C-alpha positions in Angstrom: 1.3 78.2 41.0 -1.6 80.2 42.6 0.8 82.3 44.5 2.8 83.1 41.0 -0.4 84.1 39.4 -1.4 86.3 42.2 1.9 88.1 42.3 1.7 89.1 38.6 -2.0 90.0 38.3 -1.7 93.6 38.9 1.5 94.4 36.7 -0.8 96.9 34.5 -1.2 100.0 36.4 -2.2 103.5 36.1 0.4 106.1 35.2 -1.6 109.5 34.9 -4.9 110.8 35.2 -5.7 113.9 33.2 -8.8 116.3 33.1 -9.7 117.8 29.8 -12.4 120.2 31.2 -15.3 118.6 28.8 -17.0 115.3 28.5 -15.1 112.9 26.0 -17.6 111.3 23.4 -15.4 109.4 21.0 -11.7 108.3 22.1 -9.4 106.8 19.2 -5.8 105.5 19.6 -3.3 105.3 16.8 -0.8 102.5 17.5 1.2 103.5 14.5 2.1 106.9 16.0 1.2 106.7 19.6 -1.3 109.3 19.2 -4.4 109.9 20.9 -7.5 111.8 19.3 -10.4 112.4 21.3 -13.7 114.7 20.7 -15.4 116.6 23.4 -19.3 117.5 23.9 -18.4 120.9 22.4 -17.7 119.3 18.8 -13.9 119.9 19.5 -11.1 117.4 18.6 -7.9 117.1 20.5 -4.8 115.5 19.5 -2.5 114.5 22.1 0.9 112.6 22.4 1.7 109.4 24.6 3.1 111.5 27.6 -0.3 113.8 27.2 1.4 116.5 25.7 -1.1 118.5 23.3 -0.5 118.6 19.5 -3.5 120.6 18.4 -7.2 121.5 19.1 -9.6 121.7 16.2 -13.0 123.5 16.5 -16.0 122.3 14.4 -16.8 123.9 11.1 -19.8 125.3 12.5 -21.2 126.1 15.8 -23.5 123.4 17.5 -21.8 120.6 15.5 -21.1 117.4 17.2 -18.2 114.7 16.5 -20.0 111.3 15.2 -16.7 109.9 14.0 -12.9 109.7 14.1 -10.9 107.5 11.8 -7.0 107.2 11.6 -6.0 106.6 8.1 -3.6 103.7 7.9 0.0 104.2 6.7 -0.4 107.9 6.5 -0.3 111.1 8.5 -4.1 112.2 8.5 -7.3 111.7 9.9 -10.9 111.6 9.0 -13.3 113.6 11.2 -17.2 113.1 10.7 -19.7 115.7 12.1 -23.3 115.4 12.8 -24.4 117.5 9.7 -22.7 115.0 7.6 -19.4 117.1 6.9 -16.4 114.9 6.5 -13.0 116.5 7.1 -9.5 115.4 6.2 -6.9 116.7 8.5 -3.0 117.0 8.1 -1.8 115.7 11.7 1.4 117.8 11.4 0.0 121.2 10.1 -3.6 120.7 11.2 -4.5 121.8 7.7 -7.7 120.9 5.6 -6.7 118.6 3.1 -10.2 118.2 1.9 -13.8 118.0 2.8 -17.1 116.8 1.6 -20.5 116.3 2.8 -22.8 113.1 2.9 -26.0 115.7 3.7 -27.1 113.4 6.7 -25.8 112.5 10.1 -23.0 110.2 10.7 -23.2 107.1 12.8 -19.9 105.4 11.9 -16.6 106.1 10.2 -13.6 103.7 9.4 -10.9 103.0 7.0 -10.1 99.7 5.3 -7.0 98.4 6.9 -5.1 97.3 3.5 -1.6 97.9 3.5 -0.5 96.2 0.1 1.2 98.8 -2.2 0.4 98.6 -6.0 3.6 97.9 -8.2 5.0 100.7 -9.9 4.6 98.9 -13.2 0.9 99.5 -13.3 -0.2 100.8 -16.5 -1.1 104.1 -15.2 1.6 104.6 -12.3 3.6 107.3 -14.3 0.3 109.3 -15.4 -0.4 110.1 -11.8 3.1 110.4 -10.8 4.9 112.3 -13.4 3.4 115.5 -12.6 6.3 116.3 -10.1 8.6 115.8 -13.0 6.9 117.9 -15.6 4.9 120.7 -14.0 6.6 123.6 -12.1 5.4 124.1 -8.3 2.5 126.5 -8.0 3.5 129.9 -6.6 3.2 130.7 -3.1 0.3 133.3 -3.0 1.2 134.8 0.2 4.2 136.2 -1.4 2.1 138.2 -4.0 -1.0 138.9 -1.9 -1.2 139.9 1.5 -4.9 138.7 1.6 -3.8 134.9 0.8 -3.9 132.2 3.4 -0.6 130.6 4.6 -1.3 127.2 2.8 1.0 125.0 0.9 -0.1 124.9 -2.6 2.0 121.8 -3.4 1.1 119.3 -0.8 0.7 115.6 -1.7 0.2 114.3 1.9 -3.1 112.6 0.8 -1.1 109.7 -0.6 2.7 109.2 0.1 2.5 105.6 -0.6 0.8 103.6 -3.6 -2.1 102.1 -1.3 -5.7 101.9 -2.0 -7.4 102.8 1.2 -11.5 103.3 1.3 -13.4 105.4 3.8 -16.7 104.0 5.1 -19.2 106.4 6.3 -22.3 105.0 7.9 -25.4 107.4 8.3 -28.6 107.4 10.0 -30.5 107.1 6.9 -29.2 103.6 6.2 -26.5 104.6 3.6 -22.7 103.3 3.6 -20.7 105.8 1.6 -17.4 104.8 0.1 -14.7 107.0 -0.6 -11.4 106.2 -2.2 -8.7 108.2 0.0 -11.1 110.1 1.2 -10.9 112.3 -2.1 -13.3 110.2 -4.8 -16.7 109.5 -4.0 -16.8 105.3 -5.3 -20.5 104.2 -4.6 -23.0 104.2 -1.7 -25.0 101.1 -0.7 -28.4 101.3 0.7 -28.3 98.7 3.7 -32.0 99.7 4.9 -33.3 99.2 1.6 -31.6 95.8 1.2 -33.0 94.4 4.7 -36.6 96.0 3.7 -36.4 98.9 6.3 -37.3 102.4 5.6 -34.8 105.4 5.8 -36.6 106.7 8.8 -36.5 103.1 10.6 -35.2 103.4 14.3 -32.1 101.1 13.2 -28.9 102.2 13.4 -25.6 101.4 11.5 -22.9 100.8 14.2 -20.0 99.6 12.2 -18.9 98.9 8.5 -15.7 97.0 7.9 -14.5 95.8 4.3 -12.3 92.9 3.6 -8.7 93.3 2.3 -9.4 92.4 -1.2 -12.4 95.0 -1.2 -14.9 92.1 -2.1 -16.9 92.1 1.1 -18.6 94.8 3.1 -19.8 93.7 6.4 -22.1 96.0 8.3 -23.3 95.8 12.0 -26.9 97.0 12.4 -28.6 97.6 15.8 -32.5 97.6 15.7 -34.5 97.5 19.1 -33.7 94.1 20.5 -32.0 92.8 17.4 -28.6 92.8 16.0 -28.0 92.4 12.2 -24.6 91.4 10.7 -25.1 91.9 6.7 -22.6 90.8 4.4 -22.4 92.4 1.0 -20.4 91.6 -2.0 -19.1 93.3 -5.0 -16.9 92.5 -8.1 -16.3 95.9 -9.7 -14.2 97.2 -6.8 -12.5 94.0 -6.1 -11.5 93.5 -9.6 -10.6 97.1 -10.4 -8.9 98.3 -7.3 -5.8 99.7 -8.9 -7.8 101.6 -11.6 -9.9 103.1 -8.7 -6.7 104.4 -6.9 -5.4 105.9 -10.1 -8.7 107.8 -10.6 -8.8 109.0 -6.7 -5.1 110.0 -7.2 -5.8 112.1 -10.3 -9.1 113.4 -8.7 -7.2 114.6 -5.7 -4.6 116.2 -7.9 -7.2 117.9 -9.7 -9.0 119.1 -6.4 -5.9 120.5 -5.2 -5.3 122.5 -8.2 -8.8 123.8 -8.3 -8.6 124.8 -4.6 -5.5 127.0 -5.3 -7.2 128.4 -8.4 -10.0 129.5 -5.8 -7.7 131.0 -3.6 -6.2 133.0 -6.6 -9.4 134.4 -7.7 -10.4 135.5 -4.3 -6.9 137.3 -3.9 -7.6 138.9 -7.4 -11.2 139.8 -6.1 -9.8 141.3 -3.0 -7.1 143.3 -4.8 -9.9 144.7 -7.2 -12.1 145.5 -4.5 -9.5 147.5 -2.2 -9.4 150.7 -4.6 -11.2 150.2 -7.6 -14.7 150.2 -5.9 -13.6 153.4 -3.9 -13.3 155.2 -7.1 -16.5 153.6 -8.5 -18.2 154.9 -5.3 -17.0 158.2 -5.7 -18.5 158.8 -9.1 -21.5 156.9 -8.3 -22.3 159.7 -5.5 -21.9 162.3 -8.2 -23.9 160.4 -10.7 -26.9 160.1 -8.4 -28.5 163.3 -9.1 -27.6 163.4 -12.9 -30.1 162.7 -15.6 -29.4 159.4 -17.5 -26.9 159.9 -20.3 -25.6 163.1 -19.1 -22.5 161.6 -17.4 -20.7 160.6 -20.5 -22.1 163.8 -22.4 -20.4 166.2 -19.6 -17.3 164.5 -19.8 -17.1 164.3 -23.6 -17.9 167.6 -23.9 -15.0 168.6 -21.5 -12.7 166.8 -23.8 -13.9 168.2 -27.0 -14.7 171.7 -26.1 -12.9 172.4 -22.5 -15.8 173.3 -20.9 -17.4 171.8 -17.8 -20.5 171.9 -16.6 -21.4 173.5 -13.0 -22.0 170.1 -11.2 -19.1 168.4 -13.0 -16.9 171.5 -12.2 -17.9 171.3 -8.4 -17.3 167.5 -8.3 -13.6 167.9 -9.5 -13.0 170.5 -7.4 -14.6 169.2 -3.9 -14.6 165.5 -4.5 -11.6 164.7 -6.3 -9.1 167.7 -6.0 -5.6 167.6 -7.4 -4.0 165.7 -4.4 -6.8 163.3 -4.1 -6.5 162.4 -7.9 -2.8 161.9 -7.5 -3.3 159.5 -4.6 -6.2 157.8 -6.3 -4.4 157.3 -9.4 -1.5 155.8 -8.0 -3.3 153.4 -5.9 -5.5 152.2 -8.7 -2.3 151.7 -10.8 -0.8 149.5 -7.8 -4.1 147.6 -7.5 -4.0 146.7 -11.2 -0.4 145.8 -11.1 -1.4 143.3 -8.1 -4.1 141.9 -10.1 -1.9 141.6 -13.2 0.8 139.4 -11.2 -1.8 137.3 -9.9 -3.5 136.5 -13.2 0.1 136.1 -15.3 1.7 134.0 -12.5 -0.4 132.1 -10.2 -3.6 131.7 -12.3 -1.8 131.0 -15.5 0.3 128.3 -13.6 -2.7 126.6 -12.1 -4.9 126.5 -15.3 -1.8 125.0 -17.0 -1.4 122.3 -14.3 -5.0 121.7 -14.5 -4.8 121.2 -18.2 -2.0 118.9 -17.7 -3.9 116.8 -15.1 -7.1 116.6 -17.4 -5.1 115.7 -20.5 -3.2 112.9 -18.5 -6.8 111.6 -17.4 -8.2 111.7 -20.8 -5.2 109.6 -22.0 -5.7 107.1 -19.0 -9.5 106.8 -19.8 -8.5 106.0 -23.3 -7.3 102.6 -22.2 -11.1 101.1 -22.1 -9.6 97.5 -21.1 -8.3 99.0 -17.8 -11.0 101.8 -17.1 -13.8 101.1 -19.2 -16.0 99.4 -16.3 -15.6 102.5 -14.2 -15.7 105.5 -16.8 -18.1 104.5 -19.4 -18.7 108.0 -20.7 -15.5 108.9 -22.8 -17.3 112.2 -24.3 -17.5 113.6 -20.9 -13.6 113.5 -20.3 -13.1 115.2 -23.6 -15.7 117.9 -22.8 -13.7 118.7 -19.4 -10.6 119.0 -21.3 -12.4 121.5 -23.8 -13.8 123.3 -20.7 -10.1 124.0 -19.3 -9.2 125.0 -22.6 -12.1 127.8 -22.7 -10.9 128.7 -19.2 -7.5 129.5 -20.5 -8.7 131.6 -23.1 -10.8 133.5 -20.9 -7.8 134.1 -18.7 -6.0 135.5 -21.7 -8.9 137.7 -22.4 -8.8 139.1 -18.8 -5.0 139.6 -19.3 -6.0 141.7 -22.3 -8.8 143.6 -20.6 -6.5 144.3 -17.6 -4.0 145.9 -20.1 -6.6 148.1 -21.6 -8.1 149.3 -18.5 -4.6 150.0 -17.1 -3.7 152.1 -20.1 -7.3 153.7 -20.1 -6.9 154.7 -16.4 -3.6 156.3 -17.0 -4.8 158.5 -19.9 -7.9 159.4 -17.9 -6.0 160.6 -14.7 -3.4 162.2 -16.7 -6.0 164.2 -18.7 -8.2 164.8 -15.4 -5.2 166.3 -13.6 -4.6 168.7 -16.5 -8.6 169.7 -16.3 -8.4 170.3 -12.7 -5.1 172.5 -12.7 -6.7 174.7 -15.5 -10.2 174.9 -13.8 -8.2 176.1 -10.5 -6.6 178.6 -13.0 -2.8 177.4 -12.1 0.1 176.9 -14.3 0.6 173.3 -15.4 4.2 172.0 -15.0 6.5 172.0 -17.9 7.5 168.4 -17.9 3.8 167.3 -17.6 3.5 164.6 -20.4 1.1 165.7 -23.2 -1.6 163.3 -24.5 -1.3 162.0 -28.1 -4.2 161.8 -30.7 -4.3 157.9 -30.2 -4.6 158.6 -26.4 -7.5 160.8 -27.3 -9.3 158.3 -29.1 -8.7 155.7 -26.3 -9.9 158.3 -23.7 -13.2 159.0 -25.7 -14.1 155.4 -25.9 -13.6 155.0 -22.1 -15.6 158.2 -21.3 -18.5 157.0 -23.6 -18.9 154.1 -21.2 -19.6 155.9 -18.2 -23.4 155.7 -18.6 -23.4 151.7 -19.2 -26.0 150.6 -16.5 -26.1 147.2 -15.2 -29.5 146.0 -14.3 -30.6 142.7 -12.7 -33.8 141.2 -12.2 -34.6 139.9 -8.8 -38.0 138.5 -7.5 -39.6 140.5 -10.4 -38.2 144.0 -9.5 -35.3 145.7 -11.7 -32.8 147.0 -9.4 -29.7 149.1 -10.6 -26.3 147.9 -9.7 -24.4 150.8 -10.6 -25.4 154.1 -12.3 -22.5 153.3 -14.7 -19.7 151.0 -15.3 -16.3 152.5 -14.9 -14.0 149.5 -15.4 -14.2 146.3 -17.1 -12.1 144.1 -14.9 -14.3 143.4 -12.2 -17.3 141.9 -14.4 -14.9 139.1 -15.1 -15.0 138.3 -11.3 -18.7 138.0 -11.0 -20.9 135.0 -11.7 -22.8 136.6 -14.2 -22.7 137.1 -18.0 -20.4 140.0 -19.0 -21.7 143.6 -19.3 -19.3 144.8 -21.9 -17.6 141.8 -23.8 -14.5 142.6 -25.6 -15.1 144.2 -29.1 -15.4 141.7 -31.8 -12.2 141.8 -34.4 -13.9 141.2 -37.5 -10.7 141.1 -39.3 -9.4 138.0 -37.5 -8.6 135.5 -39.7 -8.9 132.5 -37.3 -12.5 133.6 -36.3 -13.4 133.8 -40.2 -11.8 130.3 -40.8 -13.8 128.8 -38.1 -17.1 130.5 -39.4 -16.6 129.2 -42.8 -15.7 125.6 -41.6 -18.0 124.1 -39.5 -16.1 120.6 -39.3 -13.1 122.3 -38.0 -15.5 124.4 -35.8 -16.7 121.3 -34.1 -13.4 119.7 -33.7 -12.8 118.3 -30.1 -9.0 119.8 -30.2 -10.3 123.4 -31.1 -11.5 124.8 -27.8 -14.3 127.1 -27.7 -14.4 130.9 -26.8 -17.5 131.7 -24.9 -17.4 135.7 -25.5 -20.2 136.6 -23.1 -19.2 134.4 -20.2 -17.2 135.8 -17.2 -14.1 134.2 -15.7 -16.1 132.9 -12.8 -18.7 131.4 -15.0 -16.1 129.6 -16.9 -14.5 128.1 -13.8 -18.0 127.0 -12.4 -18.6 125.3 -15.8 -15.4 123.5 -15.6 -16.2 122.3 -11.9 -19.5 121.1 -12.8 -17.9 119.0 -15.7 -15.4 117.6 -13.4 -18.1 116.7 -10.8 -20.2 115.0 -13.5 -16.9 112.9 -14.8 -16.0 111.6 -11.4 -19.7 110.5 -10.7 -19.3 107.7 -12.8 -17.2 105.2 -10.6 -19.7 105.8 -7.7 -22.4 104.7 -9.7 -21.1 101.7 -11.0 -19.4 100.5 -7.9 -22.5 101.2 -5.7 -24.9 99.6 -8.0 -22.8 96.2 -8.0 -22.9 95.4 -4.1 -25.4 92.5 -3.4 -26.3 90.9 -0.1 -24.3 87.7 0.5 -25.2 86.7 3.8 -27.3 87.9 7.0 -26.7 86.9 10.6 -29.6 88.1 13.0 -29.0 87.8 16.7 -32.1 88.1 19.1 -31.1 89.8 22.3 -33.1 88.8 25.5 -35.5 91.6 26.6 -34.6 90.7 30.1 -31.3 91.6 29.8 -30.5 94.7 31.9 -27.5 95.8 29.8 -28.8 95.7 26.2 -27.4 98.9 25.7 -23.7 98.3 26.2 -22.8 97.2 22.7 -19.8 97.7 20.7 -18.5 96.2 17.6 -14.7 95.4 16.7 -13.3 93.6 13.3 -10.1 92.2 12.4 -9.1 91.3 9.0 -6.8 88.1 8.4 -6.0 88.3 4.6 -3.8 84.9 4.9 -6.8 83.0 6.2 -9.2 85.0 3.9 -11.6 85.6 6.7 -12.7 88.7 8.8 -13.3 88.2 12.5 -16.2 90.4 14.2 -16.7 90.5 17.9 -19.9 92.0 19.1 -20.3 93.2 22.8 -23.9 92.2 22.7 -24.6 93.2 26.5 -22.8 93.6 29.7 -22.6 89.7 30.1 -22.7 88.4 26.6 -19.9 88.3 23.9 -20.7 87.3 20.4 -17.7 86.0 18.1 -18.4 85.9 14.4 -16.1 84.5 11.5 -17.0 85.8 8.0 -15.2 83.9 5.1 -14.5 85.1 1.8 -17.3 83.0 0.2 -19.9 85.0 2.3 -20.3 82.0 4.9 -20.4 83.2 8.7 -19.7 81.0 11.7 -20.7 82.3 15.2 -20.3 81.6 18.9 -21.8 83.2 21.9 -20.0 83.5 25.2 -22.2 84.2 28.1 -21.1 85.3 31.6 -23.0 84.5 34.6 -21.1 85.9 37.8 -20.6 89.7 37.1 -20.7 92.2 34.3 -17.7 91.9 32.4 -17.9 94.8 29.8 -18.9 97.7 31.5 
């Protein structure tokens, strides 16, 4: 018998030995996909296959950051990475694309997912509300086909939850907080573990590991402090009883975040298209305007329009700065830029706002089921205000479209007229087929020229600084986070506005969306973001406040032990037996096994090995 055991004792043998070039700090293996993720001292994360084939390498979001935790999401193809500044990234394994990121504002000590694999039934009360968008909404247009500056991202990704399973991301920090995030998308509570134990946030204690039971009722946290190991069991009822509702809210929040990210990218592309050519024209006229007295620019151009005579400085500017050839080229470039902006507004931005409006309306309908969501989302007024903010953003996008049409028209007239002026100043003959300017176009041109001296001044640290000598066009003001310099002209004959002014009840109706005339598109979008953040803060406050201490196990380590720093925690959930097993490598010769029962009870046994260190 001894010979039989002796012959088989070395069946496990090394197959390869690879050098990664840097010291490895964290190593995590995925049993489902046979993938190995590890971090290096440089803050990089590398993903390798079983045969040591590198899949991808991810650099830290900022220089100098260290990876503090890596966690594989069960049943899904993405991974969570925590950094030393509190940033958490969710990365798609197949594309290395950042699905979502958020920050807990402090150093991370541990990162783990719950191991629940039970799918919620499709007959759930809100199942259709969180899945039917694929049936009713068109796909968001690919921005890279409309703008060369767009990032090559998939706007219709849904890889954050391919199965209807609730997974909670647990994040332990140096300040003693454990943060919960449903699907890594929705903050659903934070627990002050140090405060529960009577420790300060600056204590030398450290959260080594955190684990949640399959039914989301118990949170077990392992804490190391000097020569003491603490295992605290916390219980809650809100998350335990409302897990399906939390999943639905997390899915809806993820859809909203995805749409908002696409909207941000669209606005960035619009800003890029605006800055390429329009600022060039603005800078040329600004150079001319530097030496001109206030109010003289519009007067010079209007005098040229009315009497056909140009001042010496204006004539020199037209002949030397602009020139006939340069004017043609600039006019074509500006028209092309406006066409690009118009395409981005009409198709991607409108589609994104409509998708956002759909998601927020379905969310508003979900929250009206107070029996199902009343515990988590207690303030219904916030949901209604979010929908109204989205309606106001949609109105502002239509206003931007009207402004683009008007600016495009004015620029065409302006360049056509300026070309005629330059030809006449040069004493050349105008082409016979050159289009004439109608009386209505002269009216538009006069309004356009009269605004050349509109100064935009801002107060910064008590000083008045001029941003521009004048404001040539009106589209750019919608793309800045400040009130509009030149809002759209009020239409006193608008029957709808008159009706709202005369009827206070109708004006205050939640179904009538407000029009904030002096706000820019960027301000309107930021207001929507703020309202969405306030709305989804509610579940976290309710769930976090419900966690209460159920039990505490304190293990005193012998001060004479040589290996007290060699410690690790391992958890295993057994839903069939309603318990969680915890193994603690207490030292290089001591192993502690703990059973955590669903009623909060604990059983522990310590194994001590005398001959040699078994845990290196």
